One Martini backbone bead per residue (centre of mass of N, CA, C, O) as a GRO file, in nm:
protein
   81
    1MET     BB    1  -0.645   3.875  -3.719
    2ASP     BB    2  -0.867   4.108  -3.865
    3ILE     BB    3  -1.062   4.293  -4.068
    4ARG     BB    4  -1.021   4.561  -3.924
    5GLN     BB    5  -0.712   4.563  -3.935
    6LEU     BB    6  -0.692   4.556  -4.240
    7ARG     BB    7  -0.851   4.814  -4.296
    8TYR     BB    8  -0.670   5.004  -4.131
    9TYR     BB    9  -0.405   4.949  -4.271
   10LYS     BB   10  -0.493   5.030  -4.555
   11GLU     BB   11  -0.560   5.326  -4.477
   12ILE     BB   12  -0.281   5.413  -4.396
   13VAL     BB   13  -0.154   5.368  -4.675
   14ASP     BB   14  -0.352   5.530  -4.849
   15GLN     BB   15  -0.301   5.808  -4.681
   16GLY     BB   16   0.008   5.833  -4.562
   17SER     BB   17  -0.136   5.845  -4.265
   18ILE     BB   18  -0.248   5.818  -3.949
   19SER     BB   19  -0.412   6.078  -3.914
   20LYS     BB   20  -0.579   6.053  -4.177
   21ALA     BB   21  -0.696   5.775  -4.115
   22ALA     BB   22  -0.837   5.849  -3.852
   23GLU     BB   23  -1.023   6.058  -3.975
   24ARG     BB   24  -1.160   5.868  -4.186
   25LEU     BB   25  -1.242   5.648  -3.947
   26HIS     BB   26  -1.331   5.793  -3.681
   27ILE     BB   27  -1.060   5.799  -3.502
   28ALA     BB   28  -0.812   5.786  -3.302
   29GLN     BB   29  -0.473   5.784  -3.326
   30PRO     BB   30  -0.356   5.598  -3.098
   31PRO     BB   31  -0.506   5.329  -3.171
   32LEU     BB   32  -0.377   5.311  -3.455
   33SER     BB   33  -0.085   5.296  -3.363
   34GLN     BB   34  -0.127   5.041  -3.189
   35LEU     BB   35  -0.215   4.856  -3.418
   36LEU     BB   36   0.046   4.870  -3.576
   37LYS     BB   37   0.227   4.762  -3.350
   38LYS     BB   38   0.079   4.491  -3.319
   39LEU     BB   39   0.131   4.387  -3.602
   40GLU     BB   40   0.439   4.396  -3.579
   41ASP     BB   41   0.451   4.201  -3.340
   42ASP     BB   42   0.297   3.959  -3.461
   43PHE     BB   43   0.506   3.952  -3.723
   44ASN     BB   44   0.796   4.041  -3.652
   45THR     BB   45   0.777   4.330  -3.814
   46GLU     BB   46   0.826   4.590  -4.027
   47LEU     BB   47   0.587   4.787  -4.207
   48ILE     BB   48   0.679   5.082  -4.110
   49ARG     BB   49   0.906   5.332  -4.183
   50ARG     BB   50   1.022   5.577  -3.966
   51TYR     BB   51   1.047   5.921  -3.982
   52ARG     BB   52   1.028   6.235  -3.909
   53GLN     BB   53   0.838   6.333  -4.184
   54LYS     BB   54   0.825   6.023  -4.271
   55TRP     BB   55   0.725   5.726  -4.461
   56GLU     BB   56   0.760   5.364  -4.529
   57VAL     BB   57   0.698   5.081  -4.691
   58THR     BB   58   0.770   4.775  -4.656
   59GLU     BB   59   0.785   4.470  -4.782
   60SER     BB   60   0.594   4.350  -4.571
   61GLY     BB   61   0.383   4.577  -4.593
   62GLU     BB   62   0.315   4.524  -4.892
   63LEU     BB   63   0.208   4.238  -4.856
   64LEU     BB   64  -0.019   4.313  -4.661
   65TYR     BB   65  -0.161   4.512  -4.845
   66ARG     BB   66  -0.232   4.314  -5.073
   67TYR     BB   67  -0.392   4.127  -4.895
   68ALA     BB   68  -0.603   4.335  -4.803
   69VAL     BB   69  -0.715   4.405  -5.080
   70GLN     BB   70  -0.806   4.122  -5.154
   71ILE     BB   71  -0.988   4.051  -4.912
   72LEU     BB   72  -1.172   4.305  -4.919
   73GLY     BB   73  -1.270   4.258  -5.208
   74GLN     BB   74  -1.398   3.980  -5.157
   75LEU     BB   75  -1.589   4.071  -4.936
   76GLY     BB   76  -1.747   4.272  -5.114
   77THR     BB   77  -1.854   4.057  -5.310
   78ILE     BB   78  -2.008   3.886  -5.106
   79THR     BB   79  -2.197   4.118  -4.986
   80ALA     BB   80  -2.318   4.201  -5.276
   81GLY     BB   81  -2.433   3.900  -5.351
   0.00000   0.00000   0.00000
């Protein structure tokens, strides 16, 4: 996992949608969906439970989200200082 993957995952959760996150990140939706799938495969857990019209962040996904917020926040402090 790298910083880009953390940033992209955080944006997916923040936006509540892969398509909205892709638009905000200025990338195509399929690579973002693939990134999410790769993270789930790497961690061997479901991060986001998908339903027909909506999805929800799983407990594992919430832990990763909090980790991403913390790491990205610390990174921002380092680069600003």
